[in-house]
N, C-alpha and C positions, 0 to 999 in steps of 0.2 A: 249556759246549759243549752244543749240542742233541744229545741222545742219539740222535736219529733221523738225524743227519747222517752220511752214509757217508764213510769215509776212502779216498782214492785213493792209489795208488802213483805214484812218479815216471813210470813207464811209461804208466800210464793217463792222467795229465795230459798227457804228451808226445803221446800219440795224439790228444787233443782239440785241442791247439795245433799239431799236425803239426810237431813239433820232436823232437830227440833227448832221451832221458831225462836225459842229463848237462846239457843246457841248463836243464831244469826245476830240477835240483839247484843250478846256478849262480844262477838267479833267486832261489831260496830263500835261498841263502847271502848274496846281495846285498840281501835284504829286499824284493824286488819281488813276492814271493808268500809268503803265510804258510804255515808248516808246523809240524807237531809231530813229536816224536821218539818212536818206540816204545821200550819197555824195551831192545830190542836195538840201538838207535841208528839205525834206519832212518827216513827221512822219510816222512810221510804228509800229505796235503793234504785239507782239508775240501771235499767236493763242492760245497756251496753257494757257497763263496768262488770256486772254480774256475769254476763256471757264471756267477757274477756278472762275473768278469773276461772271460769269453768274450763276454758281452753288453755289455761296455763299462762296467760298473758296478764299484763296490767301492773299496777302500782306495787303490788305485793311481791313481785319477783325479786326485788332487792332484799326482802326479808327471808326468802327461801329460794334456793336455786332450782326448785322444782324437780330435782332428781328423785326418782322412785315414788312420785306422788300418784296416787290413784285418782280417778275423776271424782271420787266421793270423799276425798280427804279434806276438802274445805280449804279456805284461805290460809296460807302461810302458818303452818303449825310450828310451834317452837317447843323445845324441851321434850319431855317424855309424855306430854299430854296427847290424848287421842283427839279426833276431830271435834268431839263434843265437849271435851274437857270435863265431862261428867259433873260439872258444878262442884266438884270436891277439891279442896286445896288444903 
C-alpha cells in the first residue's frame, strides 16, 4: 500500500458517489470496490481507488464496459439494479 494514500470512511465514499453509506458497504461486500478492515473491524477505502472509479478507471472496468455510465452511477452495476440496489431483492 502506498503510505501516502489516504483512507476514506464509507460515509466519505458515499458522499463522492452520492449514495447511502450502506450502499458503499454492500458494494465492498460484493467485491465491487476494494476495502480494508481496521483493527476494530471498520471498512476503509483507498482514496486513489475511489478516485479512479469515479473517473471510470480501475479494477471494476472488467465487470462493466463503462458505456453510458453517469458519474453518479457507482461502481460496476449489473442486472436491472440501480446504483443503490435499494436493498430489495
